[in-house]
C-alpha positions in Angstrom: 17.9 109.4 56.9 15.1 111.9 57.5 12.8 110.0 55.3 12.8 106.8 56.8 12.4 108.8 60.3 9.0 110.3 58.6 8.0 106.4 57.5 8.5 105.6 61.1 6.3 108.3 62.5 3.9 107.8 59.9 3.8 104.1 60.6 3.1 104.8 64.5 0.5 107.1 63.4 -1.1 104.5 61.4 -0.1 101.7 63.2 0.6 102.3 66.9 3.2 100.4 68.7 4.2 98.3 65.6 7.7 99.4 65.2 8.1 99.2 69.1 6.6 95.5 69.2 8.8 94.5 66.2 11.9 95.7 67.3 11.5 93.7 70.9 11.9 90.5 68.9 15.5 89.7 68.2 16.2 90.3 64.3 16.7 86.6 63.8 13.3 85.5 65.1 11.5 88.3 63.2 13.1 87.0 59.9 13.0 83.2 60.9 10.0 81.3 59.1 7.1 80.8 61.7 5.5 84.2 61.6 6.8 85.7 64.6 5.9 89.1 63.8 2.4 88.5 62.2 0.6 88.6 65.7 2.5 91.9 66.3 1.5 93.2 63.0 -2.3 92.0 63.7 -2.3 93.6 67.1 -1.5 97.0 65.9 -4.6 96.9 63.2 -2.2 96.1 60.2 -4.6 94.2 58.1 -6.6 97.4 58.0 -4.2 99.6 56.5 -5.5 100.4 53.2 -9.0 99.3 53.7 -11.0 102.4 53.3 -12.6 103.6 56.7 -16.3 103.4 55.2 -15.4 99.7 55.4 -13.8 99.7 58.9 -10.5 100.1 57.9 -7.7 102.9 58.4 -7.8 104.4 54.8 -4.2 104.7 54.0 -3.8 106.2 50.6 -1.2 104.4 48.6 1.7 106.9 49.1 1.3 106.3 53.1 1.1 102.4 52.8 4.3 102.5 50.7 5.7 105.0 53.5 4.5 102.4 56.2 5.6 99.4 54.3 9.6 100.9 54.0 8.9 101.5 57.9 8.3 98.2 58.2 10.8 96.7 55.8 14.0 98.5 57.7 12.7 96.7 60.8 11.4 93.3 59.6 11.8 92.9 55.9 9.9 89.8 55.7 7.0 91.2 57.2 6.9 94.1 54.5 7.1 91.5 51.9 4.1 89.5 53.2 1.9 92.4 54.0 2.5 93.8 50.5 0.6 90.7 49.2 -2.2 91.3 51.7 -2.4 94.7 50.8 -2.5 94.2 47.4 -5.3 91.4 47.7 -7.5 93.7 49.9 -6.9 96.6 47.7 -8.4 94.4 44.8 -11.4 93.4 46.9 -12.4 96.9 47.7 -11.9 98.0 44.0 -14.5 95.2 43.0 -16.7 96.4 45.9 -17.0 99.8 44.7 -17.5 98.6 40.9 -20.4 97.7 39.0 -19.1 94.0 39.2 -19.4 93.5 42.8 -21.4 90.5 44.4 -22.2 92.3 47.4 -20.0 90.0 49.5 -16.8 92.1 49.0 -18.1 94.5 51.8 -18.5 91.8 54.3 -15.1 90.4 53.5 -13.4 93.6 54.0 -15.6 94.3 57.4 -14.1 90.7 58.6 -10.7 91.6 57.6 -10.8 94.7 59.8 -13.0 93.6 62.5 -10.9 90.3 63.0 -7.5 91.5 61.9 -7.3 88.7 59.3 -4.7 88.3 56.8 -5.2 87.7 53.3 -2.8 86.0 50.9 -3.3 85.0 46.9 -1.8 84.1 43.7 -3.1 87.5 42.1 0.4 88.6 41.6 1.0 85.8 39.1 -1.2 87.5 36.5 -1.8 84.8 34.0 -5.2 83.5 33.7 -5.4 79.7 34.3 -1.8 79.8 35.3 -1.5 77.9 38.7 0.1 79.6 41.5 2.4 76.8 41.9 3.9 76.7 38.9 5.3 80.0 38.6 6.5 81.5 35.2 9.2 83.9 36.5 12.8 82.9 36.7 15.7 84.5 38.0 19.5 84.2 36.6 22.8 85.4 38.2 23.9 88.6 37.0 26.7 88.1 34.2 27.9 91.7 34.7 27.8 94.1 37.7 24.4 95.4 36.3 21.8 93.5 38.4 19.9 90.0 37.8 17.9 89.4 34.8 14.1 88.2 35.2 12.9 86.1 32.4 9.1 84.7 31.9 8.9 81.6 30.8 7.3 80.5 27.8 5.5 77.2 29.4 1.8 77.3 29.4 
């Protein structure tokens, strides 16, 4: 698994000690509710992974971020999923910070995230204006054949 070895090496270069720190936790503890992996992620500087260096982040490219996420996912799948939402949210913030539409506060939020190792989550992924994040519009149904599961958008507003 050469690509996974490369992903782990890249993860170590961006987030020193993360994989080793996660590996010290038993797998059941890594995947249990309660967030045992979050302090390890934060201690390695993970919240700043995709934030540009101009804002105090690590400046990982999108491709590097995906590779780092792959390395994390091989060790702690739930952490990889959870931190993907964080990275998506902060990427949205710095996109606004660099656009004409910025309010001037985005840079302060990004610097706070990196200096305090804060984690951000949001309902950005829902993707429907005025749609509550607690009322999802996606459902999954069991596969009828060996082709995989089907995901459908509901028509509820």
